[in-house]
C-alpha positions in Angstrom: -11.8 47.1 -16.8 -15.3 46.5 -15.6 -18.2 47.6 -17.7 -20.7 49.7 -15.7 -24.3 50.4 -16.5 -25.4 54.0 -16.0 -25.7 54.7 -12.3 -23.5 51.8 -11.2 -20.9 52.7 -8.6 -17.4 51.4 -8.1 -14.9 52.2 -5.3 -11.8 54.1 -6.3 -8.3 53.6 -4.9 -8.8 56.6 -2.7 -11.9 55.1 -1.1 -14.4 57.4 -3.0 -17.0 56.2 -5.4 -16.9 56.3 -9.1 -20.2 56.6 -11.0 -20.8 56.2 -14.7 -23.3 58.9 -15.8 -25.1 58.9 -19.2 -25.2 62.1 -21.2 -28.5 62.8 -22.8 -30.1 65.6 -24.9 -32.3 68.0 -23.0 -33.7 70.7 -25.3 -30.7 72.4 -26.9 -28.4 71.3 -24.1 -26.9 68.1 -22.8 -27.6 66.7 -19.4 -26.5 64.0 -17.0 -28.8 62.2 -14.7 -27.6 61.9 -11.1 -28.7 58.6 -9.5 -30.9 58.9 -6.3 -28.3 57.3 -4.0 -25.6 59.7 -5.3 -27.9 62.7 -4.8 -28.6 61.5 -1.2 -24.9 61.2 -0.5 -24.3 64.7 -1.8 -27.3 66.0 0.1 -28.9 67.5 -3.0 -32.4 67.4 -4.4 -34.4 68.7 -7.3 -33.7 72.4 -7.9 -30.4 72.5 -5.9 -27.3 73.8 -7.5 -24.2 71.8 -8.1 -20.8 73.4 -8.7 -18.7 71.7 -11.4 -15.0 72.1 -11.5 -13.2 71.0 -14.7 -9.7 69.9 -13.9 -6.8 70.4 -16.4 -6.8 66.7 -17.2 -10.5 66.9 -18.3 -12.1 65.4 -15.2 -15.2 67.1 -13.8 -15.7 67.3 -10.0 -19.2 68.1 -8.8 -20.0 69.3 -5.3 -23.1 70.7 -3.7 -23.2 74.5 -3.4 -23.1 75.7 0.2 -23.3 72.2 1.5 -25.0 72.3 4.9 -23.4 70.8 8.0 -24.8 67.4 8.6 -25.9 65.8 11.9 -22.7 63.7 12.1 -20.5 66.7 11.7 -22.4 68.6 14.4 -22.2 65.6 16.7 -18.4 65.4 16.2 -18.1 69.1 16.9 -20.0 68.7 20.2 -17.7 65.8 21.1 -14.7 67.9 20.3 -15.9 70.9 22.3 -16.8 68.6 25.3 -13.2 67.5 25.5 -11.8 71.1 25.7 -10.8 72.5 29.1 -12.8 75.4 30.5 -10.4 78.4 31.0 -10.8 81.4 33.1 -12.1 84.5 31.3 -9.3 87.0 30.9 -11.1 89.8 29.0 -12.1 91.7 32.1 -8.5 91.6 33.5 -7.2 92.8 30.1 -9.7 95.7 30.1 -8.7 96.7 33.7 -5.0 96.7 32.8 -5.4 98.4 29.5 -4.0 101.9 29.0 -6.2 104.0 26.8 
């Protein structure tokens, strides 16, 4: 197994990144420092909230709270919508034929 320094990243089998974080004392609590490049990938900054999920096997999964949609996702959505066929509106026909 490779030895990683705090903040070093290593690719996992699933293609994600694995980061070694150092636990330090912060007042009466413990804290981990998130490397800047990891924070950038998550889209978080100082004062943002992370949601931590502790799995039954003891792993902790962190994700940004209410992660905003990024430019690449918006671009992909526009591309998807541009490939959709325009259909004829049917609501007016349905209203005319409806029996109230």
